[in-house]
C-alpha beads as a LAMMPS data file, in Angstrom:
LAMMPS data file: protein, C-alpha beads

312 atoms
311 bonds

1 atom types
1 bond types

-500.0 500.0 xlo xhi
-500.0 500.0 ylo yhi
-500.0 500.0 zlo zhi

Masses

1 110.0

Atoms # bond

1 1 1 -227.404 -246.415 -227.115
2 1 1 -225.048 -249.371 -225.790
3 1 1 -225.948 -250.320 -222.345
4 1 1 -224.223 -253.801 -222.383
5 1 1 -221.339 -252.497 -220.100
6 1 1 -223.612 -251.698 -217.382
7 1 1 -224.854 -255.512 -217.193
8 1 1 -224.218 -256.937 -213.512
9 1 1 -222.552 -253.818 -212.478
10 1 1 -223.496 -252.525 -209.267
11 1 1 -222.797 -248.569 -210.084
12 1 1 -222.561 -246.159 -212.729
13 1 1 -220.413 -243.147 -211.676
14 1 1 -219.748 -240.113 -213.437
15 1 1 -218.404 -236.713 -212.972
16 1 1 -217.433 -233.360 -214.683
17 1 1 -215.284 -230.366 -213.619
18 1 1 -217.322 -227.012 -213.601
19 1 1 -216.125 -223.541 -213.523
20 1 1 -217.801 -220.001 -213.194
21 1 1 -219.239 -218.722 -216.715
22 1 1 -217.823 -215.553 -215.999
23 1 1 -215.094 -214.353 -213.318
24 1 1 -213.831 -216.704 -210.526
25 1 1 -216.390 -216.356 -207.730
26 1 1 -219.311 -218.404 -207.031
27 1 1 -222.068 -218.536 -204.223
28 1 1 -222.722 -222.048 -202.837
29 1 1 -225.945 -223.514 -201.402
30 1 1 -226.622 -222.089 -197.813
31 1 1 -228.294 -223.644 -194.827
32 1 1 -230.542 -221.906 -192.187
33 1 1 -228.352 -221.164 -189.144
34 1 1 -225.253 -222.631 -190.834
35 1 1 -224.534 -220.755 -193.833
36 1 1 -221.977 -222.184 -196.222
37 1 1 -221.121 -225.826 -195.688
38 1 1 -217.235 -225.721 -195.391
39 1 1 -215.367 -228.633 -194.227
40 1 1 -211.785 -230.237 -194.055
41 1 1 -211.282 -232.948 -196.562
42 1 1 -209.182 -236.263 -195.895
43 1 1 -205.922 -234.609 -196.762
44 1 1 -206.992 -231.461 -194.865
45 1 1 -207.757 -229.332 -197.944
46 1 1 -210.499 -226.740 -197.666
47 1 1 -213.721 -228.316 -199.174
48 1 1 -217.159 -226.632 -199.633
49 1 1 -220.481 -228.161 -200.763
50 1 1 -221.572 -226.130 -203.698
51 1 1 -224.954 -228.013 -204.261
52 1 1 -226.335 -230.890 -202.050
53 1 1 -227.763 -234.145 -203.044
54 1 1 -231.393 -232.902 -202.213
55 1 1 -231.040 -229.884 -204.309
56 1 1 -229.815 -231.649 -207.070
57 1 1 -232.811 -234.237 -207.171
58 1 1 -234.896 -231.177 -207.642
59 1 1 -232.689 -229.636 -210.344
60 1 1 -232.932 -233.084 -212.198
61 1 1 -236.620 -233.053 -212.127
62 1 1 -237.007 -229.244 -213.165
63 1 1 -235.054 -229.948 -216.684
64 1 1 -237.767 -232.410 -217.395
65 1 1 -240.562 -230.241 -217.192
66 1 1 -242.095 -227.880 -219.728
67 1 1 -243.585 -225.253 -217.452
68 1 1 -245.186 -223.075 -220.435
69 1 1 -247.306 -225.960 -221.443
70 1 1 -247.496 -227.834 -217.822
71 1 1 -246.263 -231.259 -219.509
72 1 1 -243.112 -233.179 -219.730
73 1 1 -240.526 -232.054 -222.355
74 1 1 -241.233 -233.535 -225.837
75 1 1 -238.881 -236.411 -225.696
76 1 1 -240.519 -237.693 -222.098
77 1 1 -244.075 -237.319 -223.087
78 1 1 -246.307 -240.203 -222.127
79 1 1 -244.459 -240.788 -218.893
80 1 1 -246.884 -241.059 -216.007
81 1 1 -247.386 -238.064 -213.678
82 1 1 -249.820 -236.981 -210.939
83 1 1 -251.078 -233.413 -211.451
84 1 1 -252.896 -231.702 -209.010
85 1 1 -255.798 -229.141 -209.902
86 1 1 -257.452 -226.591 -207.639
87 1 1 -261.402 -226.620 -206.876
88 1 1 -261.717 -224.561 -210.060
89 1 1 -259.811 -226.861 -212.179
90 1 1 -256.746 -224.647 -212.727
91 1 1 -253.238 -226.367 -212.450
92 1 1 -251.647 -226.308 -208.828
93 1 1 -248.882 -228.775 -208.844
94 1 1 -247.675 -231.851 -209.885
95 1 1 -245.528 -234.971 -208.322
96 1 1 -242.580 -234.103 -210.673
97 1 1 -242.035 -230.639 -209.089
98 1 1 -243.200 -231.398 -205.669
99 1 1 -240.200 -231.596 -203.304
100 1 1 -241.671 -234.903 -201.551
101 1 1 -243.187 -236.138 -204.866
102 1 1 -246.277 -238.362 -203.908
103 1 1 -245.875 -237.320 -200.185
104 1 1 -246.710 -233.788 -200.971
105 1 1 -249.849 -232.669 -198.895
106 1 1 -251.268 -231.258 -201.869
107 1 1 -251.372 -234.840 -203.356
108 1 1 -252.167 -236.844 -200.338
109 1 1 -254.942 -234.451 -199.308
110 1 1 -256.335 -234.215 -202.505
111 1 1 -259.384 -235.984 -204.028
112 1 1 -258.518 -239.095 -205.740
113 1 1 -255.608 -239.851 -204.079
114 1 1 -257.216 -243.011 -202.364
115 1 1 -256.790 -244.679 -205.624
116 1 1 -253.210 -244.285 -205.509
117 1 1 -253.111 -245.143 -201.847
118 1 1 -254.981 -248.539 -202.712
119 1 1 -252.645 -249.505 -205.095
120 1 1 -249.583 -249.285 -202.907
121 1 1 -251.625 -251.811 -200.838
122 1 1 -250.049 -251.006 -197.141
123 1 1 -251.281 -253.485 -194.614
124 1 1 -250.460 -252.210 -191.023
125 1 1 -251.076 -255.750 -189.685
126 1 1 -248.540 -257.481 -192.121
127 1 1 -244.765 -256.718 -192.743
128 1 1 -244.511 -254.132 -195.540
129 1 1 -244.444 -255.456 -198.896
130 1 1 -242.451 -253.430 -201.533
131 1 1 -243.543 -254.907 -204.763
132 1 1 -247.058 -253.113 -204.538
133 1 1 -245.323 -249.661 -204.043
134 1 1 -242.782 -250.263 -207.042
135 1 1 -245.549 -251.178 -209.454
136 1 1 -247.767 -248.119 -208.131
137 1 1 -244.734 -245.861 -208.710
138 1 1 -244.293 -247.363 -211.980
139 1 1 -247.954 -246.856 -212.634
140 1 1 -248.267 -243.151 -211.251
141 1 1 -245.096 -241.463 -210.801
142 1 1 -242.155 -243.313 -212.645
143 1 1 -240.075 -240.245 -211.363
144 1 1 -240.029 -241.404 -207.938
145 1 1 -238.197 -244.871 -208.981
146 1 1 -235.333 -242.655 -209.706
147 1 1 -235.518 -240.047 -206.915
148 1 1 -237.096 -242.148 -203.996
149 1 1 -239.963 -241.775 -201.880
150 1 1 -240.985 -241.655 -198.194
151 1 1 -244.686 -241.925 -197.684
152 1 1 -244.881 -241.301 -194.151
153 1 1 -247.969 -239.631 -194.480
154 1 1 -249.449 -243.353 -195.230
155 1 1 -246.757 -245.148 -192.959
156 1 1 -243.394 -244.571 -191.885
157 1 1 -242.190 -247.891 -193.590
158 1 1 -243.147 -246.823 -196.988
159 1 1 -239.865 -245.728 -198.421
160 1 1 -237.571 -246.193 -201.297
161 1 1 -233.833 -244.746 -201.487
162 1 1 -232.580 -242.476 -204.333
163 1 1 -231.289 -244.297 -207.268
164 1 1 -229.681 -241.272 -208.951
165 1 1 -227.891 -239.070 -206.930
166 1 1 -225.946 -236.059 -207.624
167 1 1 -223.834 -233.397 -205.789
168 1 1 -221.116 -230.571 -206.419
169 1 1 -218.087 -230.122 -204.435
170 1 1 -215.251 -227.526 -204.443
171 1 1 -211.594 -227.970 -203.131
172 1 1 -208.903 -225.728 -202.512
173 1 1 -211.387 -223.231 -201.424
174 1 1 -210.733 -219.529 -200.414
175 1 1 -213.241 -217.162 -199.097
176 1 1 -214.074 -213.883 -200.828
177 1 1 -215.496 -211.538 -198.280
178 1 1 -217.494 -208.557 -199.764
179 1 1 -220.596 -206.457 -198.859
180 1 1 -222.521 -203.626 -199.797
181 1 1 -225.387 -201.271 -198.607
182 1 1 -228.787 -200.649 -199.150
183 1 1 -229.153 -197.008 -199.704
184 1 1 -232.277 -195.174 -198.788
185 1 1 -232.105 -191.663 -200.605
186 1 1 -234.946 -190.452 -198.782
187 1 1 -234.249 -191.178 -195.009
188 1 1 -230.821 -192.242 -194.913
189 1 1 -230.594 -192.187 -190.946
190 1 1 -231.591 -195.226 -189.143
191 1 1 -234.370 -194.888 -186.976
192 1 1 -235.359 -191.411 -188.277
193 1 1 -238.839 -190.502 -187.085
194 1 1 -239.275 -193.873 -185.411
195 1 1 -238.915 -195.884 -188.339
196 1 1 -236.182 -198.699 -188.180
197 1 1 -234.242 -200.344 -190.395
198 1 1 -235.999 -203.661 -189.849
199 1 1 -239.053 -201.803 -191.567
200 1 1 -237.003 -201.020 -194.493
201 1 1 -236.049 -197.620 -193.751
202 1 1 -232.504 -195.947 -193.680
203 1 1 -229.174 -197.106 -195.132
204 1 1 -228.613 -200.630 -194.340
205 1 1 -224.898 -202.173 -194.610
206 1 1 -224.755 -205.802 -195.191
207 1 1 -221.881 -208.498 -195.821
208 1 1 -221.667 -211.503 -197.911
209 1 1 -219.268 -214.208 -198.553
210 1 1 -218.378 -215.931 -201.895
211 1 1 -215.845 -218.552 -202.751
212 1 1 -213.189 -219.591 -205.173
213 1 1 -212.151 -223.018 -205.882
214 1 1 -211.932 -226.128 -208.036
215 1 1 -215.396 -227.563 -208.551
216 1 1 -216.477 -230.873 -209.563
217 1 1 -219.947 -232.403 -210.039
218 1 1 -220.645 -236.109 -209.354
219 1 1 -223.248 -238.456 -210.380
220 1 1 -224.086 -241.697 -209.204
221 1 1 -226.784 -244.261 -210.533
222 1 1 -227.562 -247.250 -208.367
223 1 1 -227.939 -250.158 -210.944
224 1 1 -228.185 -252.960 -208.500
225 1 1 -231.205 -251.027 -206.768
226 1 1 -232.994 -250.574 -210.055
227 1 1 -232.270 -254.162 -211.150
228 1 1 -233.750 -255.293 -207.438
229 1 1 -237.031 -253.336 -208.402
230 1 1 -237.807 -256.695 -210.432
231 1 1 -239.745 -254.672 -212.999
232 1 1 -238.404 -256.218 -216.134
233 1 1 -235.481 -255.386 -218.573
234 1 1 -237.576 -252.850 -220.658
235 1 1 -238.317 -250.634 -217.529
236 1 1 -234.716 -251.054 -216.227
237 1 1 -233.446 -249.439 -219.844
238 1 1 -236.037 -246.581 -219.630
239 1 1 -234.897 -245.944 -216.056
240 1 1 -231.263 -245.695 -216.976
241 1 1 -231.918 -243.754 -220.172
242 1 1 -234.083 -241.423 -218.074
243 1 1 -231.403 -240.819 -215.530
244 1 1 -228.780 -240.383 -218.348
245 1 1 -231.115 -237.642 -219.876
246 1 1 -231.546 -235.775 -216.633
247 1 1 -227.736 -235.844 -216.044
248 1 1 -227.099 -234.511 -219.622
249 1 1 -229.936 -231.747 -219.604
250 1 1 -228.778 -230.566 -215.971
251 1 1 -225.173 -229.903 -217.534
252 1 1 -226.764 -228.251 -220.630
253 1 1 -229.647 -226.236 -219.177
254 1 1 -229.420 -226.313 -215.274
255 1 1 -226.172 -224.948 -214.154
256 1 1 -227.327 -221.388 -213.414
257 1 1 -227.756 -222.472 -209.673
258 1 1 -228.164 -218.972 -208.269
259 1 1 -227.811 -215.234 -209.312
260 1 1 -223.948 -215.516 -208.077
261 1 1 -223.531 -219.254 -209.413
262 1 1 -223.723 -219.501 -213.072
263 1 1 -221.551 -222.486 -214.126
264 1 1 -220.582 -224.211 -216.951
265 1 1 -218.624 -227.731 -217.742
266 1 1 -214.845 -227.343 -217.817
267 1 1 -213.762 -230.018 -220.248
268 1 1 -216.342 -232.911 -220.418
269 1 1 -218.465 -235.633 -218.621
270 1 1 -216.294 -238.696 -217.779
271 1 1 -216.913 -242.336 -216.444
272 1 1 -215.510 -243.076 -213.147
273 1 1 -217.057 -246.792 -213.328
274 1 1 -217.542 -249.250 -215.069
275 1 1 -214.780 -249.173 -217.675
276 1 1 -215.878 -249.394 -221.205
277 1 1 -219.053 -247.416 -220.927
278 1 1 -219.692 -244.792 -223.470
279 1 1 -221.972 -241.982 -222.115
280 1 1 -224.936 -241.421 -224.871
281 1 1 -225.000 -237.994 -226.169
282 1 1 -228.280 -235.748 -225.220
283 1 1 -229.670 -235.789 -228.802
284 1 1 -229.346 -239.765 -228.841
285 1 1 -231.181 -240.120 -225.303
286 1 1 -233.737 -237.867 -226.803
287 1 1 -234.083 -239.908 -229.942
288 1 1 -234.546 -243.139 -228.001
289 1 1 -236.440 -242.366 -225.078
290 1 1 -240.056 -241.976 -226.948
291 1 1 -239.614 -245.778 -228.093
292 1 1 -238.474 -246.868 -224.491
293 1 1 -241.514 -245.018 -223.154
294 1 1 -243.812 -246.695 -225.739
295 1 1 -242.365 -250.244 -224.648
296 1 1 -243.072 -249.633 -220.977
297 1 1 -246.571 -247.817 -221.435
298 1 1 -248.673 -250.902 -220.597
299 1 1 -247.441 -250.525 -217.068
300 1 1 -248.583 -246.995 -216.857
301 1 1 -251.770 -245.380 -215.763
302 1 1 -254.086 -244.751 -218.862
303 1 1 -254.100 -241.919 -219.446
304 1 1 -250.605 -241.264 -218.089
305 1 1 -251.655 -238.119 -216.442
306 1 1 -253.611 -238.745 -213.196
307 1 1 -255.521 -235.879 -212.218
308 1 1 -256.305 -235.153 -208.489
309 1 1 -258.134 -232.061 -207.071
310 1 1 -257.032 -230.062 -203.947
311 1 1 -259.959 -228.124 -202.479
312 1 1 -258.654 -226.781 -199.462

Bonds

1 1 1 2
2 1 2 3
3 1 3 4
4 1 4 5
5 1 5 6
6 1 6 7
7 1 7 8
8 1 8 9
9 1 9 10
10 1 10 11
11 1 11 12
12 1 12 13
13 1 13 14
14 1 14 15
15 1 15 16
16 1 16 17
17 1 17 18
18 1 18 19
19 1 19 20
20 1 20 21
21 1 21 22
22 1 22 23
23 1 23 24
24 1 24 25
25 1 25 26
26 1 26 27
27 1 27 28
28 1 28 29
29 1 29 30
30 1 30 31
31 1 31 32
32 1 32 33
33 1 33 34
34 1 34 35
35 1 35 36
36 1 36 37
37 1 37 38
38 1 38 39
39 1 39 40
40 1 40 41
41 1 41 42
42 1 42 43
43 1 43 44
44 1 44 45
45 1 45 46
46 1 46 47
47 1 47 48
48 1 48 49
49 1 49 50
50 1 50 51
51 1 51 52
52 1 52 53
53 1 53 54
54 1 54 55
55 1 55 56
56 1 56 57
57 1 57 58
58 1 58 59
59 1 59 60
60 1 60 61
61 1 61 62
62 1 62 63
63 1 63 64
64 1 64 65
65 1 65 66
66 1 66 67
67 1 67 68
68 1 68 69
69 1 69 70
70 1 70 71
71 1 71 72
72 1 72 73
73 1 73 74
74 1 74 75
75 1 75 76
76 1 76 77
77 1 77 78
78 1 78 79
79 1 79 80
80 1 80 81
81 1 81 82
82 1 82 83
83 1 83 84
84 1 84 85
85 1 85 86
86 1 86 87
87 1 87 88
88 1 88 89
89 1 89 90
90 1 90 91
91 1 91 92
92 1 92 93
93 1 93 94
94 1 94 95
95 1 95 96
96 1 96 97
97 1 97 98
98 1 98 99
99 1 99 100
100 1 100 101
101 1 101 102
102 1 102 103
103 1 103 104
104 1 104 105
105 1 105 106
106 1 106 107
107 1 107 108
108 1 108 109
109 1 109 110
110 1 110 111
111 1 111 112
112 1 112 113
113 1 113 114
114 1 114 115
115 1 115 116
116 1 116 117
117 1 117 118
118 1 118 119
119 1 119 120
120 1 120 121
121 1 121 122
122 1 122 123
123 1 123 124
124 1 124 125
125 1 125 126
126 1 126 127
127 1 127 128
128 1 128 129
129 1 129 130
130 1 130 131
131 1 131 132
132 1 132 133
133 1 133 134
134 1 134 135
135 1 135 136
136 1 136 137
137 1 137 138
138 1 138 139
139 1 139 140
140 1 140 141
141 1 141 142
142 1 142 143
143 1 143 144
144 1 144 145
145 1 145 146
146 1 146 147
147 1 147 148
148 1 148 149
149 1 149 150
150 1 150 151
151 1 151 152
152 1 152 153
153 1 153 154
154 1 154 155
155 1 155 156
156 1 156 157
157 1 157 158
158 1 158 159
159 1 159 160
160 1 160 161
161 1 161 162
162 1 162 163
163 1 163 164
164 1 164 165
165 1 165 166
166 1 166 167
167 1 167 168
168 1 168 169
169 1 169 170
170 1 170 171
171 1 171 172
172 1 172 173
173 1 173 174
174 1 174 175
175 1 175 176
176 1 176 177
177 1 177 178
178 1 178 179
179 1 179 180
180 1 180 181
181 1 181 182
182 1 182 183
183 1 183 184
184 1 184 185
185 1 185 186
186 1 186 187
187 1 187 188
188 1 188 189
189 1 189 190
190 1 190 191
191 1 191 192
192 1 192 193
193 1 193 194
194 1 194 195
195 1 195 196
196 1 196 197
197 1 197 198
198 1 198 199
199 1 199 200
200 1 200 201
201 1 201 202
202 1 202 203
203 1 203 204
204 1 204 205
205 1 205 206
206 1 206 207
207 1 207 208
208 1 208 209
209 1 209 210
210 1 210 211
211 1 211 212
212 1 212 213
213 1 213 214
214 1 214 215
215 1 215 216
216 1 216 217
217 1 217 218
218 1 218 219
219 1 219 220
220 1 220 221
221 1 221 222
222 1 222 223
223 1 223 224
224 1 224 225
225 1 225 226
226 1 226 227
227 1 227 228
228 1 228 229
229 1 229 230
230 1 230 231
231 1 231 232
232 1 232 233
233 1 233 234
234 1 234 235
235 1 235 236
236 1 236 237
237 1 237 238
238 1 238 239
239 1 239 240
240 1 240 241
241 1 241 242
242 1 242 243
243 1 243 244
244 1 244 245
245 1 245 246
246 1 246 247
247 1 247 248
248 1 248 249
249 1 249 250
250 1 250 251
251 1 251 252
252 1 252 253
253 1 253 254
254 1 254 255
255 1 255 256
256 1 256 257
257 1 257 258
258 1 258 259
259 1 259 260
260 1 260 261
261 1 261 262
262 1 262 263
263 1 263 264
264 1 264 265
265 1 265 266
266 1 266 267
267 1 267 268
268 1 268 269
269 1 269 270
270 1 270 271
271 1 271 272
272 1 272 273
273 1 273 274
274 1 274 275
275 1 275 276
276 1 276 277
277 1 277 278
278 1 278 279
279 1 279 280
280 1 280 281
281 1 281 282
282 1 282 283
283 1 283 284
284 1 284 285
285 1 285 286
286 1 286 287
287 1 287 288
288 1 288 289
289 1 289 290
290 1 290 291
291 1 291 292
292 1 292 293
293 1 293 294
294 1 294 295
295 1 295 296
296 1 296 297
297 1 297 298
298 1 298 299
299 1 299 300
300 1 300 301
301 1 301 302
302 1 302 303
303 1 303 304
304 1 304 305
305 1 305 306
306 1 306 307
307 1 307 308
308 1 308 309
309 1 309 310
310 1 310 311
311 1 311 312
């Protein structure tokens, strides 16, 4: 793995064309009271947000976790993570899978969180010092160094932006209007005997919208932000390799976004900038990451799994 072309570069930008695995239609992400996020592009073309940056962060994290064994996937074992148990000692959640990471109420309200809070060393009588936060994240939850954190449950100034961002857009979009009906073979008439469709009785027609269009997934890694952490070259190399592994595993394993949105890469992953950078293969990343984790392990909690107890 050669990261030399990234030296002194502010960003690593990648992209890949996508297409539906079968057929031509796909279902985009939707938002409450909004529906699909359609908009006009700068050139007037109809555009659609297929997957948002916040959703992509969750997907990057999911492809790194072995849910069966409640642990990192094999190449990432040894990375620090905060695990939460219930009062009976059974697994409840962890900082990798929680949407707000260490700011999850299951973590901030858990027994043992005071140790992490002390490491962040926030003092409300002084300007916020980011260095203890960075070293605490490296120690307890290295994943947050890539995906950001907003620890407003401690203080509103404790925040870190995303270093790794991804999103999926579609252009030349057309709408596919369709629908169906939920059939009730026992009581098909709405309102029969006082029962309403809202209660689940009767035939219930519905409409739905899917879309067609050209899809592209974009990835951005803020190299300047990572270098600005000041955590040393070994940690920087680890974070870049971890980000690239997340991207490659997402493209291999994570493209079934929804039942009606099962995608595949159409062509390959390409570099937008900088020139001269060759993207390591997933096999190569999985091979080098255990050694990179071992090199940085002195900065991690020992053992790397920090166990908290949520008793409510």
